[in-house]
N, C-alpha and C positions, 0 to 999 in steps of 0.2 A: 371439492365439495367447499360451497362458501363457510368459514368458520361461523358465521353469526348464525348459521344454522343450529349452533350447539348452544346457543346463550349471545346475552348481548356482550359486546368487545369493547372493550376499552384500552387507552393507553398505548395505540399501537407507533413504535417507533422502528427506525430502519436506517440503516449506515451503510455508506459507502467506503473505502479504503484505496490510497495507492503509496505503496512504500515498498520496501526489502521485505522480501516473503509474499506469502498470500495476499491478493490485494483483488477489487473487483466489491463486489457484494459483500460487507461484513458481517454485520450480527442485526437481526432484528429481533423482536419481542412484543408480545400482546397479551393481555387476560381476556379470559371469558368467564363471565358471571353462571355457572354450574354447577351441578350436582358433584363436588367433587371425588368424593365416594363411588359415583358410577366410571364405568369404563367407555374409554374413547379411544378405540383402535387406531381415527386419526391422528389423533396426538403424540403416536407414540414416536419413541429415536429413529430417526432418519426418514418420517414420511416427508414428502416434496412440499415446500410452501413458495407461494407466489403473493407477490405484494402487485396489486393490480392500479392502474390509474384510468378507469373507465375500462377499454378492451386492452389498452396495454399494460405489459407486465414492469414495473419498475425496481423488482427488487426478486431475487431467486435465491432460496436454497433449500435448507432442511430442519429438522427439528432437530433438536440436541438435548434439551433438558425441559421438564416440567416442575411446575413447583405448588403444591397444593394447600388451598388454603379455607377457613370458613366462608368466603366469600366467592370463591372459584378456584381456577386454573391461571397460572402465569404461564406463557409459552416463551421459550428462547430457543432462536434460531439461527446456526450459521450458515454464510454465505457458501457455494461447494467447492471455492479453492480452498475453504480451512479444513476441507477432509482429506486433503490430499496426503496429511499427517498418516492418516488411518490405513494407507498402504505402502507397503513395502516397494523400495526401488528394485524388480526382479523382472527379468527378461523369461518367463516360463518360472523356474526354479533355481535360475541362475541369479545370482546379485549383480546389478549393473550400475553403471555410473553414467550411462547415454541417458539423455533428456527423454528422446525419443522413445527409445525402449521402454523407459522408468513408464511415462504418459500411458503409451499403448497398451499396457501391462495393467495397469492398475484399472484404465477403462474397460479392460476387459474382464476384472473380475467385480467390476459393477461401478468406477466411479461414476457418477452420471454426467460427463461432460464430454462434449465433444471438441476437436482441434481442429483451429481455422488453416494454419500451414505451419508446419515445423520451416524455423530460417536452417540454412545448411550447418551451423555449428554443433544443432542438437543430436546429429550423426558421430560427434565426437566425447569420446569419454572424458568429464569433466574432471579438468586437471584440480588435482591434489585432494580429491574424495575418495578415499579405499575401499574398493570394491568390496574387500572382504567384512566391513564394517557391516553391521545392522543398519542402512540410511534408509530413508522413506523419500519416496516421490517427492514431497515437500522439498527436504532437504536438496534433493539433485536439482531440482527444479530452482531453487533460491540460491545454491551456490554456481550452477550453470549461468543463471543470467546475470550475476554480480560482474563479472571481467566483461559483459556485451555493452553496459550501460540501457538495457533492458526489465523493464518487471514483467512478470508474468501474472495474470489477470485473469478471473474468469465474472464476468459481469451478467448483468439478468438473462440473457439469451444462453446461458450455461454453455459458452466456447472457450476454450481455453486460446489467449494470445499473448502474443510477446509484444509488450508496448512502449512508447516512450512518451516522455510527458509532453501536452501539447506545449507548441510552439506561439501560437496563436492566439487572443483574447477573445474568450468565447460569452463572457459576461462582464457586466457591470453595478458595482453595488455603492451605494452612499452609505458610508458608516462614520457618524461625527464622533471618532473617540479621539480626533486630534494627532496622534500618532501611535503606534504601537512598542508597545517594551522590547527592549530589543538587549541580547547576550552576545557573547563569543564562546560559549561551550564547546560548540563541534564547528568555530571557524576555522577555516585553513583557504591561504590563498595559494599554496602552492603545495603539491604533494612530491614526496621523494619514494619511488617506490623499488622496494629491495626484491629483487628475482636474481635468479640463476640463468647465465647463458646456456648456448648450448653446448658448453664444455663444462656445465656443473659447478662454473665460478660465481661468486654472488657476485651481481653490480646493482648498481641505484640510479636509476630512470628519475629524472626530475621536470616535472611541468608544471605552468601556471601563467598567471597573464601579467606582466610587467609594462602594459600599455601606462599610458599617462590617465586615463580612464579605468582603469582596471581595480578589481576592491582591495588591492596592495596598496594605492595611491587613496583610495578612499577611507580604507579603517584600518590602513598599516597591515603590514607584511606579517603572516605568519606560516612558518614550515614546519611538516609533520612529516615524518617515515612512517611508513607502513610496511610489516614485512608479509611477501607473498611467496618466499620462497618454497613454501608447501606446495606450490603449484605446479612443483617441478620446472625444468629446462624449459627457456622459450627464446625466441629470436628477438634482435632490439626493436623490430617491427610491432611484433606483438608486445612485448613489454611497456612500450610506449602506446598502444591501443590499450591494455589496461590502464596505464595510469591518470589517462584524458578521463576517461570514463570513470575512474574512480573519483577524479576531481567534480565531474561534473554531478556524481552522485551525492557528493558532503556538500555542494550550494556554497560557492566561495562567495558568501556572504554573512552576514551579523544572523543569528537567528532569532524568531520571535519567543515571547514569553508568555503568550496568551493565546486562545481563540477566540472567533470573533461571531458573534451573534448578530445575522443582520436582517431586517424587518422586510418581511417578502414585498410588501410596497417600494422599497427601493433597490430592488433588485430585478434586474432587467436583460436583455441581449443588448448588441453594440446598436440594433438600430430603435433602443428603447421600447422595444416589444417587452410586457410583464412576464417573467417565467415563473413556472410552477416549479415547488420544490425537487419536484420528482425527476426535474430534467437536468439536475445541478449533479455531474460526476465529480469523482475525485480523478484528479490527473489534469482536469480541466485546468486554464489559465482565466484568472477574474482579477481584473483590474477594482480598485476599492480607491471611491472619489473620496477628500476629507479625510486622506491620512497624511502626513508629513512624511516623504521618502526619504528617510537619513542619509539612502545613497545616491543621492540626487547628484551631479555634478553643478544643478542649480537649483533655484529653489522651486519644488513641486508638491502638489497639495491632492496626490493620488499616487497608488503602489500595484504593482503586478505581482501577485504570489501565484503560485502553483497551487491546487488544493490538495491536501493530504489524506485529508477526511472529510466525512459531511455527513451532517446526522438530521435528521427530520422527524418530528413528533407529530401524529396527523392531526389536524385539529388547532396547531397553534400558529401563529402568526409571523413567525421567524423561522430562521435557519441557523445551525451551529456547521460553523465551518474551522478545520484547523488550517494553516496552512502550512507548508513544506519548511521544515528548518525549525519546527516548533522545537523547545527545549524544555527537559524537566526542571519545575519551579516549584511543585508543592512534595510535602515530605513522602506522602504515600507514594507518587510514583517516583523518586529518589529512592524509597527502601527497597520499589520493586525493580529497577533497574540494577540494584546491587545486588539482590538475592535471586532474580531470573537465571537458570541454568543455561549456560549457551545453547544456541539455538543448533550450533551443526554436533553431529553424533560420529564424525570421522574429523582427519586433520593430520 
């Protein structure tokens, strides 16, 4: 039902994200000017929500909470990917670390998504995740994808997919800020991945770009050592595959210290056709004109980034974009990084 049939709607916001863990439709919220003492079963937790642009759906999820005040009700909804944590990873009554079993089991018990297709690796138990522990479907999906170099998403069509970030520029934006703040908090040019060989002995596999135009030549070499011996034994080829995927996810470039606010009038397709903010998806590549690229081998006044999160407030004339590689730079986020419990229930 149209939510404005309950009262005047305001402050509609929605966001999409693309990163490790639940990705796709992220969060939406709005206010309804109505009697907060009345009963509205349409706004109960788990009620389906769609944000529509004309006949098209641009965001889908379900209500997570409501907050009543004298002026009405504020509703918050999460995208369906974020509900994966509500379903245990089990095949019937048996705990599982297979992605396909965990997902199909959750769907059979009410997770309102479908699956485009399972990759072949989804039928193999996720390395390093203890079946006997009380894992959630989210844990198994996140751990299962981290070694494969993909992200798992549920977008507005409510379909679970396994995606890589786009490799082709889709959008162009004019951003007159001169340059983005840069930092090296998560910067690494080479990864040494410590794993176990077929006989169970530890070994380290090093990967990185040593070319004259690579990140090490631009910003200096930084090597990090990551211990994945908890994933069990692996062949040399598998260890190299894991290491390269890990390096790709770390993004061997300097991190950004700020989000960007882009005026809608400055946001277009590559063919200079004005873009509607609802079309912009996390995971897309966007070229930012008017920003000096610190990593360019020659003078450049544009930079191309992967969109890690995009949010929009209905009626505003701008859109907020967080680039992949954004690092923590404010006190609140720093504290959250320190105090947030680990996502893994197994290890």
